Residue, then its C-alpha position, 0 to 999 in steps of 0.5 A: x789270672x783268676x777265672x771260673x773253671x768247670x772241671x766236669x760236670x757239677x765241678x765248678x770253682x774260681x781259682x788262678x789259671x794262666x793268662x791268655x797270649x794272643x795268636x797272630x790273628x786274636x785279641x786279648x780283652x780284659x773282661x768288664x762285664x759277662x752275662x750268665x745264660x741257660x747255656x751256661x746252666x747247661x755246661x754246669x749240668x754236662x748236658x751240652x754236647x759241644x762243651x770241652x771239659x775243664x772249661x772257662x764258661x762265659x759267652x755274653x761279654x764285653x771289655x777293653x782290648x789289652x793285647x793284639x796279635x801280630x796280624x791284627x788290623x782292625x782293632x787296637x789296645x785301649x778300645x772297647x769291644x763286645x764279642x760275637x762268641x761264635x767260631x764257624x770253620x767256614x767250609x763245611x756245607x752249612x758255612x758254605x750256604x750261609x749257615x755258619x750258626x749251624x756250622x758242622x764244625x762249630x766252636x763258640x768262646x765259653x763253650x768249646x774254648x776258653x770264655x769270659x768268666x775270667x779277668x782276660x780272654x783270647x778271641x779272634x779279631x773278626x769277632x770283636x765289635x767296636x764300641x764308643x769310648x766310655x760305653x756302659x759295659x753291663x749294657x754292652x754285655x747285653x749285645x749277644x743276647x740280643x743279637x740271637x733275638x734279632x737273628x729270630x726276627x730275620x727268620x719270620x718275616x712279619x708285617x705292619x699290623x701283626x698281633x704278637x703273642x710271646x711266651x715267656x718275660x724272662x730276659x729273652x722274652x723281654x727282648x723279643x717283646x722290645x723289638x716287636x713294635x719295631x718289627x710292625x706289631x700292632x699288640x703283643x700279648x704276653x703269657x708269663x705265670x711270674x706276676x712280677x715278670x707279667x707286670x714289667x712286660x706291661x712296663x715295657x710295652x705289651x698290650x696284655x700280660x696273662x698268667x696262661x693261655x686259658x686268659x688269652x682274648x681272643x683265644x686264637x688268631x695271632x700273626x706271630x707266636x713265639x715260645x721263649x721258654x722252652x717248656x713244652x706245655x707253652x709250646x704246645x699251647x702256642x702252637x694251637x693259637x697261631x692264626x691261618x697263614x701265621x707263624x710259629x717261632x720256637x726260640x727257647x730250648x727245650x730238652x733235646x729229648x722233648x717232643x710236642x704235639x701238633x696236628x699236621x693237618x692243620x699245619x698243612x690246611x692252615x699253612x702255618x710256617x713253624x720255624x726255629x732260631x738257633x743262636x746268632x747269624x749276621x746279626x751281631x753288628x746290628x744288634x750292636x747298632x740298636x743298644x748304642x743308637x736307639x734306646x731299647x730300655x734295655x738297662x732294667x734287664x740287668x737285675x744283678x751284677x756280682x763279683x766273678x768270686x761269686x759265680x757260684x751265687x750268681x749261678x744259683x740266681x740264674x737257676x731259680x729265675x730271680x730277676x732278669x740277666x745276672x752278670x759278673x765282673x772281675x774285681x767288682x765289689 
């Protein structure tokens, strides 16, 4: 089959690799659409500790089941599925305490085991979530990133009438925006330096979109502040704008060695909650339901779909931040 292979950091090619065969508890999925995100860029650059090279990337995907292992009972060939890429051990302390996303033996499709930037991928049966017949595969490949956003909302305990402030209007920032009104927000302000992305944020329901925190009115007093950039300047600015007893969600991925300044006294005196959200945790099913049963207006977040052979072009678009979600599809011309 044709697949993208990262041989080692900086060495990416598209070529032939053996077709996968399902283990007893696995299914083989013919990939119909696979998204590219910041994690894939980190894998290419060699700054993701869990990566195991050579590696087939791709963890945001959906497709059709074409083979099943001998022990598989919940899904059959011909079914359409979206796949949660996370693989937990189930026996370490984080797993036993309900935090599988923090598993000490964590693996993931497209990160430490072969992924979906390929014609076919083998995945555990229990990671597959069935979709309606004929479902839009490009839309289905957005379920994984949406499930990350849903997990973020699980952690912040929003209230009706809250005022939100979101830094960043890329794909993830816009997903957080789309979920805000469903979580009780009375208004959502977005900070985004890119004018086209500010305009898209307004189209998707933001009450205000500004280029920098200096333009904010009011300058402080947001019940929920979310960073979807990982940029230290944005994080430091946002931490200053949380209302007393409010919550700051660190959703964007900052460099591991980066540090941000904040007043410990203010955390204490204003009872500010600061929380991080890492990947997916018991949120994939609900993300599926949101995509299948509601109109979240997600289709507009897919800005490019390219053939798998143009993976290098797709990586370039993602690295330059052109558009929103970039997807590749085997055989697409």
